[in-house]
N, C-alpha and C positions, 0 to 999 in steps of 0.2 A: 360210513365214511363218505365225506363229500368230495366232489371233484377238486375243490380248492385246496383241501388238506392233502390230497394225493399229489397234486401238482406242486404244492409247496414243499412237500417231502422230497419229491424227485429233483426239484431244482436246488434244494439246500445241499444235497450231497456233492454235486460237482462244484458248487460255489465254495464249499469248505475246502475242497482239494485245491481250488484255484488260490484261495487265501493262503494256504500252506506254501504253495509254490512262490507266491509273491513275497511272503514273509521271509522265506529262505533266501530268495534273491536279494532282498533288501539287506538282510544280515550279511550276506557275502560282500555286498558293495560297501556297506557302512562299517563293517568290522575293521578293515585296515585303516579307515579314516579315523576311527575312534582311537586306535592304537597309535596313530600318527601324532595325536595331540600329546602323548607322553613325551615326545621329543621337543615340545614347545615349552617355553616358560609360562608360569601362571599368568603373568601380565599379558603375554601374547594371546593366551587362550581367552582371557577376560575381554581383550579387545575384539577378538573374532566373535565372541558371544554377543557383545554389545552391537557390533555391526549387523549380525544376523537378526537380532531382535528388532533393530531399527528398520531393516529391510522388510521384515515380516509385518511390522506395524504399518509401514507405507503401503504394502500390498493389500493389507486388510482394509485400509481406509479408501483405497481406490475403487 
């Protein structure tokens, strides 16, 4: 066993735990937002989606 594989194994364990915590937090934050879209009409949701895509495109080009 090399030092690199030992270090990689030891680092991977807490990184996985951190990923789980971040994912759970993201789910808690976005869960209510996703349900909120049920209260909007399809046209309103489509408009929001188009605006978000446009903003994302502008950010990616910057």
